[in-house]
N, C-alpha and C positions, 0 to 999 in steps of 0.2 A: 504493500500500500504506500510505502514511503516514496516510491518512484511513480505513483499514479499519474502525476502531472509533469513528468519529465519532458515537457514539450519545448523547452528552450525559448519560450515566447515571453513577451512583456518584460524585457530586461529593463525598460524604463516605463513609466505610466503610459498606457495607450492614449492616443489622441484621435479625435474624430468628430463626427456629427451624428446626432440621434434625433429621430422625428418626434419623440413623445411630448415633451412639455409644450412645444409650440403647436404641434398639429394633432395631438391627442389621438382619439379613435374616430377621426373623420372619414367616413366611408361612402358618403353620398357624392359621387363624382359628377352626377348630372347637375346637382345644385351648386357645387363649388369645385370645379375641375382643377383649379390651381392650388387647392389646399387639402385635397383628400389624400389619404394614404394609398399611393398608386405607383406603378413603375414610372409614370411621367414625372412625379415629384422627385423620385430618387435619381432619375436620369438628369433632370435639370440641376439638382444639387451637385451631382458628379461633374457636370459641365462647369459650374461655377467654382467648385473646389479646385479643379485643374487649371482653370483660366485665370483666377483672381488671387493666386498666391497662397491659398489655404493648404493645399497639398505640400507645397514647398516649405511652408512654415512648420510642417510636421503633422497636420491633421490628415491622417491617412485612412481611417475607418469611416465608412458611410453605413450607418446602422439603421436597419428596419426594426421597429419595436412592435408591440402588440397590434392586432387587427389586420395583419397582412393575409391571413389564411382564409380559405373557403370554410364554410360552416361544418363540413364533414371531411373525413379522410377519403382517399380514392378507393377503388375496388381492391387494390393490393394492400390496403391499410396504411398507405403513406400520406403524410401531410401534403397538402397542395395549396398553392396560392389562389386567392380569389380570382376566378377567370375573367371577370369584367374589369377589375382594377389592375391586374397583372396578366394581361392577355398573352404576353410572350413567355411568361414563366420566370422563375428565379434564376435558373441556369443562364438564360440569355441576359438577364439584368446583371448577374455577377460578371459575365464576360464583358459587358459594356463598362461596368465600373472598373474592372481590371485594365481595360484598354486606356483608361484615363490615368493609370498609375496609382489607383486607389484600391482599397480592400473592402469587401462587403461583410457587414454584420447582420445577423438575423436573431429572432426572438422565439423562445418557446417557454414552456412551464413544466416544472417537476411534477405537478399534479395532473388530474384528469381533464381539467379545463384551464385555459389561461385566465388572467384577471378579468379580461373583457368577455370571457365565455366561449372562446374558440377552442378547438381540440388541443389538449395538453399532451405531454409525452409519457405520462404514466403507463407502464407496461409496454412502451414502444421505444425505450431508450436507444437500443442498438440500431433499430430500423431508422429512427430519426437522425441519429448521428451519421449513419451511412448516407441517408438522403441529403443532409446538409453538405457532407463532403463531396458527394457526386455533383452537387450543384455548383461547387467552387466557393462555398462560404468560408470566410476567414475568421469570424468571431461569432460566438453564441452567447447571447444574454439569456440566462436561465432563471426565470422567475419562480416564486414559491407559493402562488395561490392554490387553493383547493387541493392541498397535499395530504390532508388527513392528519395522521399523528406525526409527532416530531421524529419518531423512528423512521417512518416512511419518507419524510422530508430528507433526512440525512442519507438514507439509503439511496434515494433518487439522485441526490447530488453526487454521491460517490459513483453510482452506476454510470451516469452520463459522462463524468470525467474519464472513466475507463473506456467507455464506448467511443468517445471522441478520439482518444489516443489510438484505439484499435484501427481506426479508419486509415491511419498513416498520413492524413492531411494535417498541416499545422493550423489549428483552430484555437484562438484565444478563448478562454472559458471564463465568463463573467457571471458570478453567482450572487443570489440574494439570500443566501443561506443564513448568515448571522442576523439579518434584519428580522427574519421570521422566527428565529430561535429566541431572540432577546426578551420578549415579554415574559417568557417562561423559564429560560435558563441562560446562564452565561455561555457564550459561544467558545468553543475550543479552537482558537485561531491557529494554533500549530497544526491541527488536523485540517482545518479549512484551507490553509495555504498548501497542504500536500495535494489538494484536488483542484483548487481554483486559481486563476491568474489575478482576478480582483473580485472584491466582494462588497456588497452594499451593507452599510451599518445603520442607516437612519432613513427617515421618511422621505417621500418624494420632495424634490426641490420645486418650489413655486417661484413665479416671477415677482418676488417681493423681498424687501429688506428683512421683514420678520422671518421669512424662511431661511435666508442666508445666515442671519444672526443665530437662529436656533441651531443650525448645523454647526456653526463655529463653537457655540456654547457646549453642545453635546460632545464635540470632538475634544475640547479642552477638559471636560469633566471625566472623559474615559481615556485620556491619553496614556495613562500608565499601562493599560491593557492592550492598546491597539498600536502605539507608535513602534514598539520594539519588533513587531512581527512584519512590518512593511519592509520591502526591499526587492531587488531584482527578481522577477518572476511572480511576485504577489503583492498587491496594493490595496490599501483601504480606500473604498469609494464612499465619500461623505454621503452622497445619495446617488442612487442610480435611478432615477424616477420612472418605473412603469407601474405603476401599482398593479428621477432618472432613475429609470428602471435599472439598468445595471450599471449605470455609471453616474459619476458625479457631474451633473449637467451644469454647463455654463449657460446662464440665461441672459448674458450680456447681449445687447442689441435688440432686446424686446421692448417691453413697455413699463415694467414695474420698478426698475432700479434707476436712481439718479446716477450722474456721472461718477461721483465719489464712491457710491456703493458698487458700481461696476468695477472700479479700480480695486476696491476691497475684495470682491470675489476673485478677480484675476490674481491678485497678489497672494491671497490666503490659500487658494487652490494650488498655487505653485509651491508655497511653503509646506503645505500638507502632503506634497507628492501625490496629489490626487489625479486619477485619470481625467484628462481634459476632453470632455464630450460636450460640444455646443448643442443647444436646442434652440434654434432661431431660424429666421428665413434669410439665408445667405443671398437670395436674389434681391432682397430689399433691406440693406443694412447700411447704417450711417458710416461715413468715412472714419469718424472718431471711434466707433465700436470696432470696426475692422482693424484699425491701427492698434488698438489695445489688445485684441485677441491674437493678432499676428506679431506682437512685440517680441523680438528675438531674444532680448535679455531675460525677460520673464519666462519664456518657454525654456531657455537654457537652464534656468533654476529648477523648473519643474522636471526637466529631463536629465538632471545632473546624474552622472554615472555612478556616484557613490551610493545612490539609492536609499538615503536615510530620510525618513519622514520628520518634518518639523514639529515643534511643540511650543506651548505657552510657557514662558519662564517667569513671568510676573504679571499681576493685575493690580492696578493702582487707581482707585476711583473709576473714572470713565475710560481709562487707557488699558490696553493689553500689549505686552511685549512678547513676540514670538521669535524663535530662531530655528534655522535648519542648517545642519552641518553639510558643507559641500566639498567636492573634491578639491585638491590643491590647497588644503588648510583654510578654505574660505567659509564664510557663513552668509546665509540670507537672513536678514533681520526685518521684521515687520512691526510697525507701530500703528495700532488700530485705535481710533477714537470712537467709542460707542455713543457719545452724546448725540442726541437728535435735535438739539435746540442750540441757539446762539451761533457764534462764529468759530473760526479756527482757534485751537488751543495748543499750548506748548507742553510737551512732555520731556522732562530731563532725566537722564539715567546715566549711571557710571558704566564705562566700557568694561569694567571688571565683571559685570553681569554676564557678559557674552562668552559662550564656550567654556563654561566653568572657569572663567578667568584667563583662558588661553588664547581667545580669538585675537586680542590686541596686544599680546605680550611678546616683545617689548613695544611694538608699534604696529599700526595697520593703516591701509588706505581704505577710504570709505567712498563708495559711489552710490548715488541715489538712482534707482531704476524706475520707480513710479512715485507720484503721478507723472513726473517728467524726469528725463535723464539729467543728472548734474553731478559734477565731480566735487566731493567735499574735502578732498585733500588727505593729509597724513595726521594721525592722532596717536598719542602715546597711551600706554596701558592704563595710566591713572586719570586720563581725561574723562570729562563728562560730555555727553552729546545732548543738545536740545533740538527737538524736532517739532515743527509746527504741522498740525494735522487738522484737516477740515472735519466737521461733524459727519459721522458714519463713513469717514474716509480712512485710508491707510497710506502710510509712506513705507515703501519697500526699499531697503538698502542692501548692498552687497559689501561685506567687510572682508 
């Protein structure tokens, strides 16, 4: 069992695009052809990802979430795409996505029905894994609705991991396992990492500051149990909504976050080494949101090869100070201002706080990455740093 997921994938947190938060379970293509879950939507997103710098920035997975299936399996018992919305079938869509230099993700469920009521994979794990592999799928987001007992849930997640490996195709395995365990028992992350490439810990992300804040609060509260397990091959997903279904969705470029809150999500997801899966409409996105999501310095922090997840090191009134160890003896440092009223506030802290006192010993260079790039110069070990942060905003530094 310890080699169950020896698939060599997800050496850094996966990046891509997911339909769920923005497009939900929209299946009426007659009424809304440009926003329904269909092959047209995914082909158009693939075109944009290839042409407008998303693929080159690292966003390589184009992921189908719930509601892609026909209401029943075919006569051979195999899953099938809805024939009206995916008339060419998933294999042809995968071929199209691959032709753009991208990878295709798909969705299923460990139980007998998906969260939206489509056929689940229970009792069909091997067949479904073979089907996905034969179609050329590169990532499976595996949800946990309608799974019965916790024992069946765990058994199903293990079985699908082994079934995917048996196909011989490299398929990233994105699990919702700990999220469905947590109300009843503490997840065994060591075991989960043996089977899954990343796993969802918390509720669906919504297009709101309250949602982003609740995910950050939950992560800080549970960091002692989740930070140590993250690393190459297996990552904590703050949310994977499909009720980000399998991934920590970035809702930047939608409607609910201010500019400062968008900066906070991008900075903190990078510090948390979270999978970066956008759920937005890339066909209609502001230049500012695009620039933030494609920021090379922030993505480099998220994708840092050392593979250590960041954590909160102190909380002081409205401020939170987070750090993430990076390769080359560097650190990413985030200063978050939780206040939702008033103007910018200053937070001053000693550099001896960072890296158990080692980050700036005897001296260090500090560069601001967000909200704008700025060189702060050289500081000594005993210096203090004063950072001005907008309400609900974050300043991201590289030390």
